[in-house]
C-alpha positions, 0 to 999 in steps of 0.5 A: 801192574803186579801186586803182592797177594797173600794166601786166600786172596782172590785173583780172578774169575777165570782159570789160572793154571799154575803152581800156587793157585787153587780154584773154588766156585769158578774163582781162582785164589792164591794158596801162597805168597806171590805177585799177581799181574791182573792184566796178564793173568800171571801169578809168580809164587814168592815161597815154596820149594822147586818142583822139577819138570821135564825140560827145565834147565838145572845147574849142578855140580858133579858129586860122584862118578859111576861107570855108567854116569854121574850124580849131580848135586843140584841142591834138591833132596832127590838124586839127579843122575846124568848118563855117560851115554849122553856125551863124549867128554868125561866129567870130573867131580867138582865140574859145574854143569848145566843140564836139561831134566829128561824125566822125573820118576815116581820117587822124584829122582831126576834124570838129566841130559844134554850137559854143558860144562861151565868153566870157571866162575862161581855158583850163587844159590837163591830161592828158586821161586825168585828166579822169574823175578831175577830173569824179568819179563822176556829176560829184561832184568837179567839182560840189564845185569849182564850189560851193566856188569859184562858178566856171563850169567847162567840161571838154573830153575833150581835157584842156582846161578853161575856167574863168571867174568866182568864185575861178578861182585856187582852182578851178585849184589844185584841178584841178591837185591832182587831176591830180597826185594822181589815183592816190591814195586819199582824193582827194575828202577832200583836195580838200574840205580844200583848198577849205575852207582856200582859201575861208577864206584868201580865195585 
């Protein structure tokens, strides 16, 4: 059972190694607003900025072309660069790409690799800390939205979400509801109702 916890709330007597948690005298406490699952010992932050990690998948838009590669706008304060050595097909400014974080250097500049170009569709930007709630346990929430709307949806760890085809309006509406109500209980059922009513109304 997930519960809303506030900074300073004790979470567990054991160790929880994740962002937003600190340990004092052998006990773990929340350092930010979040959701805590006592059974699974999982803490999900509900505030804070995204911190890129090697292996993360990010969504971005090609913002500049250089002889040796491309700068990708990922909505982060630090530069993200994609080397042209990593792929054969040229990219254009404005292309939407999904790429993997290859590394993060000392100034927090990000090197990307393994790009996939996403054709058409639109990019929705949400708080990156809400991404786990949008995806759901084992991808259940995201799958529910995809099945109800028939949309293609790709989620980046940086809080950018690509939506194409199907009932994109309803998919967007559901995702924004999850973002705004991520801290509430019974959210899966609320989204199911929204999707059912939206589908019947032809939104």
